PyMOL Python script that loads the backbone (N, CA, C, O; Angstrom):
from pymol import cmd

cmd.read_pdbstr("""\
ATOM      1  N   MET A   1      13.805   1.004  -3.513  1.00  0.00           N
ATOM      2  CA  MET A   1      12.420   0.678  -3.813  1.00  0.00           C
ATOM      3  C   MET A   1      11.770  -0.027  -2.622  1.00  0.00           C
ATOM      4  O   MET A   1      10.594   0.189  -2.331  1.00  0.00           O
ATOM      5  N   LEU A   2      12.542  -0.865  -1.942  1.00  0.00           N
ATOM      6  CA  LEU A   2      11.994  -1.585  -0.802  1.00  0.00           C
ATOM      7  C   LEU A   2      11.590  -0.634   0.324  1.00  0.00           C
ATOM      8  O   LEU A   2      10.606  -0.875   1.023  1.00  0.00           O
ATOM      9  N   VAL A   3      12.350   0.440   0.495  1.00  0.00           N
ATOM     10  CA  VAL A   3      12.021   1.422   1.519  1.00  0.00           C
ATOM     11  C   VAL A   3      10.710   2.130   1.174  1.00  0.00           C
ATOM     12  O   VAL A   3       9.901   2.403   2.061  1.00  0.00           O
ATOM     13  N   LEU A   4      10.500   2.425  -0.100  1.00  0.00           N
ATOM     14  CA  LEU A   4       9.248   3.049  -0.538  1.00  0.00           C
ATOM     15  C   LEU A   4       8.065   2.127  -0.252  1.00  0.00           C
ATOM     16  O   LEU A   4       7.035   2.578   0.249  1.00  0.00           O
ATOM     17  N   ILE A   5       8.204   0.860  -0.561  1.00  0.00           N
ATOM     18  CA  ILE A   5       7.130  -0.100  -0.314  1.00  0.00           C
ATOM     19  C   ILE A   5       6.845  -0.207   1.182  1.00  0.00           C
ATOM     20  O   ILE A   5       5.687  -0.208   1.601  1.00  0.00           O
ATOM     21  N   TRP A   6       7.907  -0.296   1.985  1.00  0.00           N
ATOM     22  CA  TRP A   6       7.747  -0.376   3.441  1.00  0.00           C
ATOM     23  C   TRP A   6       7.045   0.866   3.974  1.00  0.00           C
ATOM     24  O   TRP A   6       6.161   0.760   4.824  1.00  0.00           O
ATOM     25  N   PHE A   7       7.424   2.031   3.488  1.00  0.00           N
ATOM     26  CA  PHE A   7       6.823   3.293   3.920  1.00  0.00           C
ATOM     27  C   PHE A   7       5.337   3.343   3.564  1.00  0.00           C
ATOM     28  O   PHE A   7       4.517   3.746   4.389  1.00  0.00           O
ATOM     29  N   VAL A   8       4.992   2.945   2.361  1.00  0.00           N
ATOM     30  CA  VAL A   8       3.593   2.949   1.917  1.00  0.00           C
ATOM     31  C   VAL A   8       2.757   1.980   2.747  1.00  0.00           C
ATOM     32  O   VAL A   8       1.641   2.311   3.148  1.00  0.00           O
ATOM     33  N   VAL A   9       3.285   0.794   3.005  1.00  0.00           N
ATOM     34  CA  VAL A   9       2.549  -0.200   3.794  1.00  0.00           C
ATOM     35  C   VAL A   9       2.324   0.307   5.215  1.00  0.00           C
ATOM     36  O   VAL A   9       1.246   0.112   5.777  1.00  0.00           O
ATOM     37  N   CYS A  10       3.331   0.955   5.802  1.00  0.00           N
ATOM     38  CA  CYS A  10       3.169   1.496   7.155  1.00  0.00           C
ATOM     39  C   CYS A  10       2.120   2.598   7.199  1.00  0.00           C
ATOM     40  O   CYS A  10       1.333   2.660   8.143  1.00  0.00           O
ATOM     41  N   ILE A  11       2.094   3.461   6.204  1.00  0.00           N
ATOM     42  CA  ILE A  11       1.085   4.522   6.142  1.00  0.00           C
ATOM     43  C   ILE A  11      -0.307   3.924   6.000  1.00  0.00           C
ATOM     44  O   ILE A  11      -1.244   4.362   6.668  1.00  0.00           O
ATOM     45  N   ILE A  12      -0.448   2.932   5.140  1.00  0.00           N
ATOM     46  CA  ILE A  12      -1.754   2.286   4.963  1.00  0.00           C
ATOM     47  C   ILE A  12      -2.191   1.620   6.260  1.00  0.00           C
ATOM     48  O   ILE A  12      -3.354   1.725   6.649  1.00  0.00           O
ATOM     49  N   PHE A  13      -1.266   0.935   6.933  1.00  0.00           N
ATOM     50  CA  PHE A  13      -1.597   0.278   8.194  1.00  0.00           C
ATOM     51  C   PHE A  13      -2.063   1.292   9.239  1.00  0.00           C
ATOM     52  O   PHE A  13      -3.061   1.065   9.922  1.00  0.00           O
ATOM     53  N   ALA A  14      -1.348   2.406   9.364  1.00  0.00           N
ATOM     54  CA  ALA A  14      -1.722   3.436  10.337  1.00  0.00           C
ATOM     55  C   ALA A  14      -3.084   4.026  10.008  1.00  0.00           C
ATOM     56  O   ALA A  14      -3.891   4.266  10.906  1.00  0.00           O
ATOM     57  N   PHE A  15      -3.343   4.259   8.734  1.00  0.00           N
ATOM     58  CA  PHE A  15      -4.625   4.825   8.303  1.00  0.00           C
ATOM     59  C   PHE A  15      -5.780   3.876   8.614  1.00  0.00           C
ATOM     60  O   PHE A  15      -6.804   4.295   9.154  1.00  0.00           O
ATOM     61  N   VAL A  16      -5.615   2.599   8.273  1.00  0.00           N
ATOM     62  CA  VAL A  16      -6.675   1.611   8.523  1.00  0.00           C
ATOM     63  C   VAL A  16      -6.890   1.446  10.022  1.00  0.00           C
ATOM     64  O   VAL A  16      -8.029   1.359  10.480  1.00  0.00           O
ATOM     65  N   GLN A  17      -5.802   1.402  10.785  1.00  0.00           N
ATOM     66  CA  GLN A  17      -5.909   1.248  12.237  1.00  0.00           C
ATOM     67  C   GLN A  17      -6.621   2.445  12.860  1.00  0.00           C
ATOM     68  O   GLN A  17      -7.413   2.285  13.789  1.00  0.00           O
ATOM     69  N   LEU A  18      -6.342   3.639  12.353  1.00  0.00           N
ATOM     70  CA  LEU A  18      -6.976   4.855  12.858  1.00  0.00           C
ATOM     71  C   LEU A  18      -8.474   4.866  12.560  1.00  0.00           C
ATOM     72  O   LEU A  18      -9.283   5.213  13.420  1.00  0.00           O
ATOM     73  N   ILE A  19      -8.830   4.488  11.353  1.00  0.00           N
ATOM     74  CA  ILE A  19     -10.235   4.547  10.928  1.00  0.00           C
ATOM     75  C   ILE A  19     -11.047   3.380  11.493  1.00  0.00           C
ATOM     76  O   ILE A  19     -12.118   3.591  12.062  1.00  0.00           O
ATOM     77  N   LEU A  20     -10.546   2.157  11.339  1.00  0.00           N
ATOM     78  CA  LEU A  20     -11.344   0.985  11.697  1.00  0.00           C
ATOM     79  C   LEU A  20     -11.020   0.409  13.073  1.00  0.00           C
ATOM     80  O   LEU A  20     -11.828  -0.331  13.636  1.00  0.00           O
ATOM     81  N   GLY A  21      -9.855   0.735  13.620  1.00  0.00           N
ATOM     82  CA  GLY A  21      -9.488   0.225  14.932  1.00  0.00           C
ATOM     83  C   GLY A  21      -9.385  -1.288  14.930  1.00  0.00           C
ATOM     84  O   GLY A  21      -8.707  -1.870  14.083  1.00  0.00           O
ATOM     85  N   SER A  22     -10.056  -1.922  15.877  1.00  0.00           N
ATOM     86  CA  SER A  22      -9.989  -3.383  15.963  1.00  0.00           C
ATOM     87  C   SER A  22     -11.221  -4.047  15.348  1.00  0.00           C
ATOM     88  O   SER A  22     -11.674  -5.096  15.806  1.00  0.00           O
ATOM     89  N   SER A  23     -11.743  -3.423  14.318  1.00  0.00           N
ATOM     90  CA  SER A  23     -12.890  -3.990  13.619  1.00  0.00           C
ATOM     91  C   SER A  23     -12.493  -5.308  12.955  1.00  0.00           C
ATOM     92  O   SER A  23     -11.324  -5.531  12.639  1.00  0.00           O
ATOM     93  N   GLY A  24     -13.458  -6.154  12.755  1.00  0.00           N
ATOM     94  CA  GLY A  24     -13.193  -7.441  12.123  1.00  0.00           C
ATOM     95  C   GLY A  24     -12.778  -7.320  10.673  1.00  0.00           C
ATOM     96  O   GLY A  24     -12.184  -8.249  10.125  1.00  0.00           O
ATOM     97  N   HIS A  25     -13.075  -6.199  10.039  1.00  0.00           N
ATOM     98  CA  HIS A  25     -12.765  -6.017   8.625  1.00  0.00           C
ATOM     99  C   HIS A  25     -11.486  -5.224   8.408  1.00  0.00           C
ATOM    100  O   HIS A  25     -11.116  -4.970   7.261  1.00  0.00           O
ATOM    101  N   ALA A  26     -10.803  -4.827   9.466  1.00  0.00           N
ATOM    102  CA  ALA A  26      -9.605  -4.000   9.328  1.00  0.00           C
ATOM    103  C   ALA A  26      -8.510  -4.737   8.554  1.00  0.00           C
ATOM    104  O   ALA A  26      -7.848  -4.141   7.705  1.00  0.00           O
ATOM    105  N   LEU A  27      -8.319  -6.006   8.834  1.00  0.00           N
ATOM    106  CA  LEU A  27      -7.279  -6.761   8.140  1.00  0.00           C
ATOM    107  C   LEU A  27      -7.614  -6.924   6.665  1.00  0.00           C
ATOM    108  O   LEU A  27      -6.719  -6.865   5.822  1.00  0.00           O
ATOM    109  N   GLU A  28      -8.870  -7.125   6.344  1.00  0.00           N
ATOM    110  CA  GLU A  28      -9.279  -7.266   4.946  1.00  0.00           C
ATOM    111  C   GLU A  28      -9.076  -5.963   4.185  1.00  0.00           C
ATOM    112  O   GLU A  28      -8.574  -5.963   3.061  1.00  0.00           O
ATOM    113  N   VAL A  29      -9.467  -4.858   4.801  1.00  0.00           N
ATOM    114  CA  VAL A  29      -9.290  -3.547   4.161  1.00  0.00           C
ATOM    115  C   VAL A  29      -7.801  -3.253   3.984  1.00  0.00           C
ATOM    116  O   VAL A  29      -7.387  -2.742   2.944  1.00  0.00           O
ATOM    117  N   PHE A  30      -6.998  -3.576   4.999  1.00  0.00           N
ATOM    118  CA  PHE A  30      -5.554  -3.381   4.911  1.00  0.00           C
ATOM    119  C   PHE A  30      -4.967  -4.188   3.760  1.00  0.00           C
ATOM    120  O   PHE A  30      -4.135  -3.679   3.008  1.00  0.00           O
ATOM    121  N   ALA A  31      -5.387  -5.424   3.617  1.00  0.00           N
ATOM    122  CA  ALA A  31      -4.870  -6.286   2.551  1.00  0.00           C
ATOM    123  C   ALA A  31      -5.243  -5.754   1.171  1.00  0.00           C
ATOM    124  O   ALA A  31      -4.413  -5.748   0.262  1.00  0.00           O
ATOM    125  N   VAL A  32      -6.470  -5.312   1.014  1.00  0.00           N
ATOM    126  CA  VAL A  32      -6.916  -4.795  -0.283  1.00  0.00           C
ATOM    127  C   VAL A  32      -6.186  -3.500  -0.624  1.00  0.00           C
ATOM    128  O   VAL A  32      -5.705  -3.342  -1.746  1.00  0.00           O
ATOM    129  N   LEU A  33      -6.097  -2.575   0.325  1.00  0.00           N
ATOM    130  CA  LEU A  33      -5.410  -1.316   0.058  1.00  0.00           C
ATOM    131  C   LEU A  33      -3.927  -1.523  -0.222  1.00  0.00           C
ATOM    132  O   LEU A  33      -3.354  -0.842  -1.072  1.00  0.00           O
ATOM    133  N   THR A  34      -3.308  -2.450   0.479  1.00  0.00           N
ATOM    134  CA  THR A  34      -1.897  -2.743   0.235  1.00  0.00           C
ATOM    135  C   THR A  34      -1.701  -3.341  -1.154  1.00  0.00           C
ATOM    136  O   THR A  34      -0.756  -2.979  -1.855  1.00  0.00           O
ATOM    137  N   ALA A  35      -2.574  -4.242  -1.552  1.00  0.00           N
ATOM    138  CA  ALA A  35      -2.480  -4.839  -2.886  1.00  0.00           C
ATOM    139  C   ALA A  35      -2.638  -3.775  -3.969  1.00  0.00           C
ATOM    140  O   ALA A  35      -1.907  -3.789  -4.959  1.00  0.00           O
ATOM    141  N   ILE A  36      -3.572  -2.866  -3.794  1.00  0.00           N
ATOM    142  CA  ILE A  36      -3.768  -1.789  -4.763  1.00  0.00           C
ATOM    143  C   ILE A  36      -2.534  -0.892  -4.821  1.00  0.00           C
ATOM    144  O   ILE A  36      -2.084  -0.527  -5.907  1.00  0.00           O
ATOM    145  N   ALA A  37      -1.987  -0.535  -3.661  1.00  0.00           N
ATOM    146  CA  ALA A  37      -0.804   0.326  -3.626  1.00  0.00           C
ATOM    147  C   ALA A  37       0.396  -0.345  -4.287  1.00  0.00           C
ATOM    148  O   ALA A  37       1.128   0.298  -5.040  1.00  0.00           O
ATOM    149  N   LEU A  38       0.603  -1.629  -4.011  1.00  0.00           N
ATOM    150  CA  LEU A  38       1.720  -2.344  -4.632  1.00  0.00           C
ATOM    151  C   LEU A  38       1.535  -2.458  -6.142  1.00  0.00           C
ATOM    152  O   LEU A  38       2.510  -2.393  -6.891  1.00  0.00           O
ATOM    153  N   PHE A  39       0.320  -2.624  -6.587  1.00  0.00           N
ATOM    154  CA  PHE A  39       0.037  -2.675  -8.029  1.00  0.00           C
ATOM    155  C   PHE A  39       0.369  -1.334  -8.679  1.00  0.00           C
ATOM    156  O   PHE A  39       0.972  -1.292  -9.751  1.00  0.00           O
ATOM    157  N   ILE A  40      -0.025  -0.244  -8.032  1.00  0.00           N
ATOM    158  CA  ILE A  40       0.248   1.094  -8.573  1.00  0.00           C
ATOM    159  C   ILE A  40       1.751   1.366  -8.597  1.00  0.00           C
ATOM    160  O   ILE A  40       2.268   1.910  -9.573  1.00  0.00           O
ATOM    161  N   ILE A  41       2.453   0.992  -7.528  1.00  0.00           N
ATOM    162  CA  ILE A  41       3.910   1.180  -7.498  1.00  0.00           C
ATOM    163  C   ILE A  41       4.568   0.376  -8.618  1.00  0.00           C
ATOM    164  O   ILE A  41       5.496   0.858  -9.268  1.00  0.00           O
ATOM    165  N   HIS A  42       4.094  -0.841  -8.841  1.00  0.00           N
ATOM    166  CA  HIS A  42       4.641  -1.685  -9.902  1.00  0.00           C
ATOM    167  C   HIS A  42       4.426  -1.047 -11.274  1.00  0.00           C
ATOM    168  O   HIS A  42       5.331  -1.047 -12.109  1.00  0.00           O
ATOM    169  N   LYS A  43       3.239  -0.507 -11.506  1.00  0.00           N
ATOM    170  CA  LYS A  43       2.944   0.127 -12.790  1.00  0.00           C
ATOM    171  C   LYS A  43       3.779   1.394 -12.978  1.00  0.00           C
ATOM    172  O   LYS A  43       4.288   1.639 -14.071  1.00  0.00           O
ATOM    173  N   LEU A  44       3.922   2.198 -11.926  1.00  0.00           N
ATOM    174  CA  LEU A  44       4.731   3.413 -12.026  1.00  0.00           C
ATOM    175  C   LEU A  44       6.203   3.078 -12.252  1.00  0.00           C
ATOM    176  O   LEU A  44       6.893   3.770 -13.000  1.00  0.00           O
ATOM    177  N   LYS A  45       6.671   2.040 -11.620  1.00  0.00           N
ATOM    178  CA  LYS A  45       8.060   1.608 -11.803  1.00  0.00           C
ATOM    179  C   LYS A  45       8.297   1.210 -13.257  1.00  0.00           C
ATOM    180  O   LYS A  45       9.353   1.509 -13.814  1.00  0.00           O
ATOM    181  N   GLY A  46       7.342   0.549 -13.867  1.00  0.00           N
ATOM    182  CA  GLY A  46       7.455   0.159 -15.271  1.00  0.00           C
ATOM    183  C   GLY A  46       7.473   1.355 -16.195  1.00  0.00           C
ATOM    184  O   GLY A  46       8.237   1.369 -17.161  1.00  0.00           O
ATOM    185  N   LYS A  47       6.663   2.351 -15.932  1.00  0.00           N
ATOM    186  CA  LYS A  47       6.623   3.553 -16.770  1.00  0.00           C
ATOM    187  C   LYS A  47       7.904   4.366 -16.635  1.00  0.00           C
ATOM    188  O   LYS A  47       8.407   4.907 -17.620  1.00  0.00           O
ATOM    189  N   ILE A  48       8.428   4.450 -15.428  1.00  0.00           N
ATOM    190  CA  ILE A  48       9.659   5.202 -15.200  1.00  0.00           C
ATOM    191  C   ILE A  48      10.832   4.518 -15.917  1.00  0.00           C
ATOM    192  O   ILE A  48      11.686   5.190 -16.495  1.00  0.00           O
ATOM    193  N   ARG A  49      10.867   3.202 -15.875  1.00  0.00           N
ATOM    194  CA  ARG A  49      11.951   2.451 -16.507  1.00  0.00           C
ATOM    195  C   ARG A  49      11.906   2.605 -18.018  1.00  0.00           C
ATOM    196  O   ARG A  49      12.957   2.654 -18.658  1.00  0.00           O
ATOM    197  N   ILE A  50      10.715   2.681 -18.606  1.00  0.00           N
ATOM    198  CA  ILE A  50      10.572   2.803 -20.068  1.00  0.00           C
ATOM    199  C   ILE A  50      11.044   4.180 -20.527  1.00  0.00           C
ATOM    200  O   ILE A  50      11.636   4.298 -21.599  1.00  0.00           O
ATOM    201  N   GLN A  51      10.796   5.215 -19.741  1.00  0.00           N
ATOM    202  CA  GLN A  51      11.138   6.571 -20.139  1.00  0.00           C
ATOM    203  C   GLN A  51      12.636   6.852 -20.107  1.00  0.00           C
ATOM    204  O   GLN A  51      13.088   7.805 -20.741  1.00  0.00           O
ATOM    205  N   LYS A  52      13.408   6.062 -19.399  1.00  0.00           N
ATOM    206  CA  LYS A  52      14.844   6.324 -19.288  1.00  0.00           C
ATOM    207  C   LYS A  52      15.567   6.080 -20.568  1.00  0.00           C
ATOM    208  O   LYS A  52      16.784   6.257 -20.634  1.00  0.00           O
TER     209      LYS A  52
END
""", "prot")
cmd.dss("prot")
cmd.show_as("cartoon", "prot")
cmd.util.cbc("prot")
cmd.orient("prot")
């Protein structure tokens, strides 16, 4: 699971860096997108565990 989280965070970082570059809001956008992704992973992990 940790590898999945690391992979998702790296993809989000690359995407934000590509789009916003060194903009002042890049870190804020990265933080928000990472929080949303981690929330979604957490919810999916809960659903997968219930179905087993």
